[in-house]
A tleap script that builds the chain and sets N, CA, C and O, in Angstrom:
source leaprc.protein.ff14SB
mol = sequence {
  NMET SER THR ALA LEU THR THR PHE VAL PHE
  LYS GLY GLU GLY GLU LYS TYR LEU ASP LEU
  GLU VAL SER LEU SER ILE SER THR GLY GLN
  CYS ILE GLU LEU LEU LYS GLN ALA ASN TRP
  LEU PRO ASP ASN TRP GLU PHE LYS CYS GLU
  ALA SER ARG THR GLY GLU GLU TRP ILE GLU
  LEU GLY PRO HIE ALA VAL LEU ALA GLU ILE
  ILE GLN GLY ASP GLY ALA ILE VAL ARG ILE
  LEU PRO CTYR
}
set mol.1.N position { -20.878 -4.774 5.176 }
set mol.1.CA position { -21.163 -6.159 5.146 }
set mol.1.C position { -20.177 -6.876 6.079 }
set mol.1.O position { -18.967 -6.762 5.887 }
set mol.2.N position { -20.657 -7.590 7.056 }
set mol.2.CA position { -19.752 -8.263 8.019 }
set mol.2.C position { -19.554 -9.730 7.736 }
set mol.2.O position { -18.623 -10.341 8.261 }
set mol.3.N position { -20.430 -10.322 6.899 }
set mol.3.CA position { -20.253 -11.696 6.533 }
set mol.3.C position { -20.526 -11.845 5.009 }
set mol.3.O position { -21.114 -10.960 4.387 }
set mol.4.N position { -20.098 -12.948 4.446 }
set mol.4.CA position { -20.382 -13.229 3.035 }
set mol.4.C position { -20.432 -14.735 2.830 }
set mol.4.O position { -19.684 -15.480 3.463 }
set mol.5.N position { -21.291 -15.167 1.968 }
set mol.5.CA position { -21.353 -16.570 1.584 }
set mol.5.C position { -20.194 -16.804 0.635 }
set mol.5.O position { -20.094 -16.199 -0.433 }
set mol.6.N position { -19.313 -17.718 1.070 }
set mol.6.CA position { -18.050 -17.959 0.354 }
set mol.6.C position { -17.914 -19.455 0.111 }
set mol.6.O position { -18.243 -20.262 0.981 }
set mol.7.N position { -17.430 -19.827 -1.068 }
set mol.7.CA position { -17.161 -21.228 -1.389 }
set mol.7.C position { -15.680 -21.503 -1.096 }
set mol.7.O position { -14.802 -20.812 -1.612 }
set mol.8.N position { -15.419 -22.492 -0.285 }
set mol.8.CA position { -14.041 -22.929 0.008 }
set mol.8.C position { -13.818 -24.230 -0.812 }
set mol.8.O position { -14.651 -25.136 -0.812 }
set mol.9.N position { -12.686 -24.279 -1.493 }
set mol.9.CA position { -12.298 -25.433 -2.289 }
set mol.9.C position { -11.002 -25.946 -1.727 }
set mol.9.O position { -10.020 -25.204 -1.680 }
set mol.10.N position { -10.961 -27.183 -1.300 }
set mol.10.CA position { -9.747 -27.786 -0.800 }
set mol.10.C position { -9.210 -28.731 -1.863 }
set mol.10.O position { -9.884 -29.688 -2.243 }
set mol.11.N position { -8.018 -28.472 -2.337 }
set mol.11.CA position { -7.398 -29.298 -3.392 }
set mol.11.C position { -6.231 -30.042 -2.761 }
set mol.11.O position { -5.067 -29.674 -2.920 }
set mol.12.N position { -6.581 -31.104 -2.037 }
set mol.12.CA position { -5.602 -31.934 -1.389 }
set mol.12.C position { -5.761 -33.355 -1.890 }
set mol.12.O position { -5.645 -33.612 -3.088 }
set mol.13.N position { -6.024 -34.276 -0.986 }
set mol.13.CA position { -6.313 -35.630 -1.349 }
set mol.13.C position { -7.739 -35.664 -1.879 }
set mol.13.O position { -8.696 -35.848 -1.128 }
set mol.14.N position { -7.854 -35.485 -3.157 }
set mol.14.CA position { -9.188 -35.326 -3.772 }
set mol.14.C position { -9.547 -33.838 -3.663 }
set mol.14.O position { -8.747 -33.026 -3.197 }
set mol.15.N position { -10.734 -33.509 -4.090 }
set mol.15.CA position { -11.153 -32.096 -4.045 }
set mol.15.C position { -12.519 -32.063 -3.350 }
set mol.15.O position { -13.414 -32.845 -3.670 }
set mol.16.N position { -12.660 -31.121 -2.376 }
set mol.16.CA position { -13.912 -30.976 -1.704 }
set mol.16.C position { -14.353 -29.509 -1.639 }
set mol.16.O position { -13.512 -28.610 -1.643 }
set mol.17.N position { -15.635 -29.271 -1.581 }
set mol.17.CA position { -16.208 -27.948 -1.584 }
set mol.17.C position { -17.024 -27.741 -0.321 }
set mol.17.O position { -17.615 -28.680 0.213 }
set mol.18.N position { -17.049 -26.502 0.150 }
set mol.18.CA position { -17.822 -26.146 1.305 }
set mol.18.C position { -18.300 -24.692 1.160 }
set mol.18.O position { -17.489 -23.783 0.980 }
set mol.19.N position { -19.607 -24.485 1.237 }
set mol.19.CA position { -20.139 -23.079 1.227 }
set mol.19.C position { -20.385 -22.681 2.647 }
set mol.19.O position { -21.069 -23.388 3.387 }
set mol.20.N position { -19.829 -21.542 3.046 }
set mol.20.CA position { -19.932 -21.030 4.412 }
set mol.20.C position { -20.275 -19.573 4.422 }
set mol.20.O position { -19.820 -18.808 3.572 }
set mol.21.N position { -21.074 -19.188 5.379 }
set mol.21.CA position { -21.296 -17.734 5.689 }
set mol.21.C position { -20.123 -17.404 6.628 }
set mol.21.O position { -20.115 -17.830 7.783 }
set mol.22.N position { -19.160 -16.664 6.142 }
set mol.22.CA position { -17.942 -16.432 6.901 }
set mol.22.C position { -17.826 -14.946 7.316 }
set mol.22.O position { -18.211 -14.044 6.572 }
set mol.23.N position { -17.296 -14.735 8.495 }
set mol.23.CA position { -17.065 -13.387 8.970 }
set mol.23.C position { -15.899 -12.784 8.182 }
set mol.23.O position { -14.851 -13.415 8.046 }
set mol.24.N position { -16.073 -11.598 7.677 }
set mol.24.CA position { -15.032 -10.941 6.890 }
set mol.24.C position { -13.976 -10.245 7.747 }
set mol.24.O position { -13.003 -9.691 7.234 }
set mol.25.N position { -14.190 -10.287 9.060 }
set mol.25.CA position { -13.230 -9.592 9.955 }
set mol.25.C position { -12.082 -10.531 10.356 }
set mol.25.O position { -11.156 -10.093 11.039 }
set mol.26.N position { -12.117 -11.789 9.957 }
set mol.26.CA position { -11.034 -12.704 10.375 }
set mol.26.C position { -10.007 -12.763 9.249 }
set mol.26.O position { -10.257 -12.380 8.107 }
set mol.27.N position { -8.841 -13.265 9.640 }
set mol.27.CA position { -7.736 -13.390 8.666 }
set mol.27.C position { -7.791 -14.759 7.989 }
set mol.27.O position { -8.504 -15.663 8.424 }
set mol.28.N position { -7.028 -14.879 6.927 }
set mol.28.CA position { -6.962 -16.173 6.234 }
set mol.28.C position { -6.444 -17.242 7.162 }
set mol.28.O position { -6.987 -18.347 7.169 }
set mol.29.N position { -5.390 -16.961 7.967 }
set mol.29.CA position { -4.866 -17.925 8.924 }
set mol.29.C position { -5.892 -18.378 9.944 }
set mol.29.O position { -5.954 -19.556 10.295 }
set mol.30.N position { -6.704 -17.428 10.423 }
set mol.30.CA position { -7.741 -17.770 11.422 }
set mol.30.C position { -8.806 -18.671 10.748 }
set mol.30.O position { -9.322 -19.606 11.360 }
set mol.31.N position { -9.104 -18.377 9.533 }
set mol.31.CA position { -10.087 -19.195 8.778 }
set mol.31.C position { -9.587 -20.619 8.587 }
set mol.31.O position { -10.351 -21.572 8.742 }
set mol.32.N position { -8.292 -20.772 8.246 }
set mol.32.CA position { -7.701 -22.085 8.090 }
set mol.32.C position { -7.808 -22.849 9.416 }
set mol.32.O position { -8.201 -24.015 9.428 }
set mol.33.N position { -7.456 -22.191 10.539 }
set mol.33.CA position { -7.507 -22.829 11.852 }
set mol.33.C position { -8.901 -23.266 12.194 }
set mol.33.O position { -9.074 -24.349 12.754 }
set mol.34.N position { -9.922 -22.464 11.882 }
set mol.34.CA position { -11.310 -22.855 12.137 }
set mol.34.C position { -11.688 -24.074 11.296 }
set mol.34.O position { -12.385 -24.963 11.785 }
set mol.35.N position { -11.241 -24.132 10.046 }
set mol.35.CA position { -11.552 -25.301 9.191 }
set mol.35.C position { -10.873 -26.538 9.682 }
set mol.35.O position { -11.415 -27.636 9.562 }
set mol.36.N position { -9.653 -26.380 10.253 }
set mol.36.CA position { -8.954 -27.526 10.859 }
set mol.36.C position { -9.710 -27.990 12.099 }
set mol.36.O position { -9.883 -29.197 12.268 }
set mol.37.N position { -10.170 -27.099 12.973 }
set mol.37.CA position { -10.887 -27.443 14.182 }
set mol.37.C position { -12.199 -28.167 13.833 }
set mol.37.O position { -12.660 -29.017 14.595 }
set mol.38.N position { -12.788 -27.833 12.699 }
set mol.38.CA position { -14.004 -28.478 12.272 }
set mol.38.C position { -13.766 -29.796 11.548 }
set mol.38.O position { -14.702 -30.436 11.069 }
set mol.39.N position { -12.490 -30.193 11.476 }
set mol.39.CA position { -12.062 -31.436 10.800 }
set mol.39.C position { -12.334 -31.450 9.314 }
set mol.39.O position { -12.460 -32.514 8.708 }
set mol.40.N position { -12.425 -30.271 8.726 }
set mol.40.CA position { -12.594 -30.183 7.278 }
set mol.40.C position { -11.247 -30.172 6.596 }
set mol.40.O position { -11.164 -30.585 5.440 }
set mol.41.N position { -10.182 -29.722 7.245 }
set mol.41.CA position { -8.854 -29.741 6.718 }
set mol.41.C position { -7.984 -30.624 7.601 }
set mol.41.O position { -8.216 -30.697 8.808 }
set mol.42.N position { -6.982 -31.300 7.027 }
set mol.42.CA position { -6.068 -32.091 7.854 }
set mol.42.C position { -5.305 -31.138 8.822 }
set mol.42.O position { -4.874 -30.045 8.455 }
set mol.43.N position { -5.176 -31.604 10.014 }
set mol.43.CA position { -4.572 -30.786 11.087 }
set mol.43.C position { -3.069 -30.604 10.969 }
set mol.43.O position { -2.519 -29.595 11.410 }
set mol.44.N position { -2.409 -31.588 10.370 }
set mol.44.CA position { -0.936 -31.559 10.357 }
set mol.44.C position { -0.349 -31.092 9.024 }
set mol.44.O position { 0.833 -31.329 8.775 }
set mol.45.N position { -1.125 -30.439 8.162 }
set mol.45.CA position { -0.599 -29.953 6.899 }
set mol.45.C position { -0.473 -28.430 6.982 }
set mol.45.O position { -1.091 -27.780 7.825 }
set mol.46.N position { 0.350 -27.882 6.078 }
set mol.46.CA position { 0.449 -26.423 5.884 }
set mol.46.C position { -0.269 -26.077 4.608 }
set mol.46.O position { -0.304 -26.892 3.686 }
set mol.47.N position { -0.844 -24.894 4.523 }
set mol.47.CA position { -1.661 -24.506 3.401 }
set mol.47.C position { -1.324 -23.116 2.897 }
set mol.47.O position { -0.831 -22.266 3.639 }
set mol.48.N position { -1.602 -22.905 1.618 }
set mol.48.CA position { -1.638 -21.509 1.108 }
set mol.48.C position { -3.049 -21.335 0.528 }
set mol.48.O position { -3.712 -22.296 0.138 }
set mol.49.N position { -3.470 -20.080 0.490 }
set mol.49.CA position { -4.809 -19.767 0.034 }
set mol.49.C position { -4.742 -18.792 -1.122 }
set mol.49.O position { -3.843 -17.957 -1.223 }
set mol.50.N position { -5.736 -18.933 -1.994 }
set mol.50.CA position { -5.929 -18.002 -3.115 }
set mol.50.C position { -7.424 -17.653 -3.123 }
set mol.50.O position { -8.274 -18.458 -2.742 }
set mol.51.N position { -7.710 -16.428 -3.571 }
set mol.51.CA position { -9.128 -16.023 -3.638 }
set mol.51.C position { -9.452 -15.507 -4.999 }
set mol.51.O position { -8.590 -14.972 -5.696 }
set mol.52.N position { -10.722 -15.667 -5.394 }
set mol.52.CA position { -11.194 -15.215 -6.676 }
set mol.52.C position { -12.651 -14.792 -6.566 }
set mol.52.O position { -13.421 -15.369 -5.798 }
set mol.53.N position { -13.011 -13.796 -7.327 }
set mol.53.CA position { -14.453 -13.430 -7.364 }
set mol.53.C position { -15.153 -14.162 -8.485 }
set mol.53.O position { -16.375 -14.303 -8.453 }
set mol.54.N position { -14.386 -14.650 -9.516 }
set mol.54.CA position { -15.020 -15.240 -10.710 }
set mol.54.C position { -14.543 -16.694 -10.928 }
set mol.54.O position { -15.180 -17.421 -11.690 }
set mol.55.N position { -13.494 -17.121 -10.313 }
set mol.55.CA position { -12.935 -18.438 -10.600 }
set mol.55.C position { -11.908 -18.428 -11.723 }
set mol.55.O position { -11.328 -19.459 -12.064 }
set mol.56.N position { -11.698 -17.270 -12.278 }
set mol.56.CA position { -10.733 -17.131 -13.395 }
set mol.56.C position { -9.403 -16.494 -13.012 }
set mol.56.O position { -8.335 -16.948 -13.420 }
set mol.57.N position { -9.497 -15.430 -12.215 }
set mol.57.CA position { -8.314 -14.680 -11.771 }
set mol.57.C position { -8.127 -14.905 -10.274 }
set mol.57.O position { -9.044 -14.671 -9.486 }
set mol.58.N position { -6.931 -15.363 -9.883 }
set mol.58.CA position { -6.678 -15.758 -8.492 }
set mol.58.C position { -5.645 -14.827 -7.873 }
set mol.58.O position { -4.683 -14.425 -8.528 }
set mol.59.N position { -5.854 -14.486 -6.601 }
set mol.59.CA position { -4.956 -13.642 -5.843 }
set mol.59.C position { -4.479 -14.475 -4.655 }
set mol.59.O position { -5.290 -15.010 -3.899 }
set mol.60.N position { -3.138 -14.584 -4.491 }
set mol.60.CA position { -2.605 -15.351 -3.333 }
set mol.60.C position { -2.807 -14.548 -2.067 }
set mol.60.O position { -2.598 -13.336 -2.048 }
set mol.61.N position { -3.214 -15.226 -1.012 }
set mol.61.CA position { -3.457 -14.568 0.272 }
set mol.61.C position { -2.426 -15.024 1.291 }
set mol.61.O position { -2.193 -16.222 1.454 }
set mol.62.N position { -1.826 -14.095 1.956 }
set mol.62.CA position { -0.952 -14.413 3.086 }
set mol.62.C position { -1.779 -14.778 4.315 }
set mol.62.O position { -2.982 -14.522 4.339 }
set mol.63.N position { -1.164 -15.368 5.329 }
set mol.63.CA position { -1.911 -15.821 6.508 }
set mol.63.C position { -2.507 -14.695 7.324 }
set mol.63.O position { -3.416 -14.926 8.121 }
set mol.64.N position { -2.015 -13.482 7.144 }
set mol.64.CA position { -2.537 -12.336 7.902 }
set mol.64.C position { -3.500 -11.458 7.100 }
set mol.64.O position { -3.961 -10.424 7.584 }
set mol.65.N position { -3.800 -11.886 5.858 }
set mol.65.CA position { -4.743 -11.094 5.010 }
set mol.65.C position { -6.146 -11.180 5.646 }
set mol.65.O position { -6.644 -12.272 5.923 }
set mol.66.N position { -6.752 -10.049 5.863 }
set mol.66.CA position { -8.118 -9.976 6.378 }
set mol.66.C position { -9.095 -10.225 5.214 }
set mol.66.O position { -8.974 -9.614 4.153 }
set mol.67.N position { -10.041 -11.113 5.425 }
set mol.67.CA position { -10.945 -11.475 4.323 }
set mol.67.C position { -11.689 -10.292 3.751 }
set mol.67.O position { -11.993 -10.283 2.559 }
set mol.68.N position { -11.994 -9.284 4.569 }
set mol.68.CA position { -12.738 -8.109 4.091 }
set mol.68.C position { -11.977 -7.341 3.040 }
set mol.68.O position { -12.577 -6.654 2.213 }
set mol.69.N position { -10.627 -7.451 3.060 }
set mol.69.CA position { -9.816 -6.757 2.050 }
set mol.69.C position { -9.914 -7.410 0.652 }
set mol.69.O position { -9.605 -6.783 -0.362 }
set mol.70.N position { -10.345 -8.661 0.626 }
set mol.70.CA position { -10.375 -9.397 -0.615 }
set mol.70.C position { -11.788 -9.703 -1.094 }
set mol.70.O position { -12.107 -9.555 -2.274 }
set mol.71.N position { -12.634 -10.135 -0.149 }
set mol.71.CA position { -13.989 -10.550 -0.455 }
set mol.71.C position { -14.929 -9.330 -0.402 }
set mol.71.O position { -15.007 -8.640 0.614 }
set mol.72.N position { -15.618 -9.088 -1.481 }
set mol.72.CA position { -16.470 -7.907 -1.591 }
set mol.72.C position { -17.949 -8.215 -1.483 }
set mol.72.O position { -18.772 -7.308 -1.608 }
set mol.73.N position { -18.311 -9.472 -1.254 }
set mol.73.CA position { -19.707 -9.860 -1.144 }
set mol.73.C position { -19.882 -11.330 -1.421 }
set mol.73.O position { -18.902 -12.051 -1.611 }
set mol.74.N position { -21.121 -11.785 -1.448 }
set mol.74.CA position { -21.371 -13.218 -1.659 }
set mol.74.C position { -20.821 -13.705 -2.982 }
set mol.74.O position { -20.769 -12.966 -3.965 }
set mol.75.N position { -20.412 -14.963 -2.988 }
set mol.75.CA position { -20.010 -15.602 -4.251 }
set mol.75.C position { -18.511 -15.740 -4.470 }
set mol.75.O position { -18.085 -16.291 -5.485 }
set mol.76.N position { -17.707 -15.249 -3.536 }
set mol.76.CA position { -16.245 -15.406 -3.699 }
set mol.76.C position { -15.851 -16.837 -3.516 }
set mol.76.O position { -16.574 -17.630 -2.913 }
set mol.77.N position { -14.679 -17.168 -4.051 }
set mol.77.CA position { -14.123 -18.542 -3.912 }
set mol.77.C position { -12.783 -18.425 -3.270 }
set mol.77.O position { -11.959 -17.601 -3.668 }
set mol.78.N position { -12.549 -19.268 -2.249 }
set mol.78.CA position { -11.237 -19.347 -1.615 }
set mol.78.C position { -10.721 -20.773 -1.872 }
set mol.78.O position { -11.338 -21.761 -1.474 }
set mol.79.N position { -9.597 -20.836 -2.536 }
set mol.79.CA position { -8.970 -22.106 -2.905 }
set mol.79.C position { -7.881 -22.364 -1.868 }
set mol.79.O position { -7.047 -21.490 -1.632 }
set mol.80.N position { -7.868 -23.561 -1.234 }
set mol.80.CA position { -6.921 -23.931 -0.228 }
set mol.80.C position { -6.057 -25.052 -0.802 }
set mol.80.O position { -6.546 -26.123 -1.163 }
set mol.81.N position { -4.710 -24.758 -0.876 }
set mol.81.CA position { -3.792 -25.687 -1.457 }
set mol.81.C position { -2.750 -26.132 -0.453 }
set mol.81.O position { -2.155 -25.289 0.218 }
set mol.82.N position { -2.503 -27.451 -0.322 }
set mol.82.CA position { -1.434 -27.900 0.624 }
set mol.82.C position { -0.066 -27.641 -0.010 }
set mol.82.O position { 0.082 -27.640 -1.232 }
set mol.83.N position { 0.923 -27.424 0.846 }
set mol.83.CA position { 2.311 -27.343 0.354 }
set mol.83.C position { 3.239 -27.964 1.351 }
set mol.83.O position { 4.449 -28.000 1.130 }
savepdb mol mol.pdb
quit
């Protein structure tokens, strides 16, 4: 599987959701940069990411984590938190 339908949750100024068919070959950092370029995330903030398959158990993702190592198929959730 080279892509997966993934829900992104931004918990910054308010909370927003975005469902995307995302390439699993990119890293978390690359994904954040793409979301910034699309003006979905503020450009001048730093972020950390967490992923979950169920929304109950979360795994923190470093900026070099490849999404394919974490996401196993459609329905995963990536939570983006400013710091």
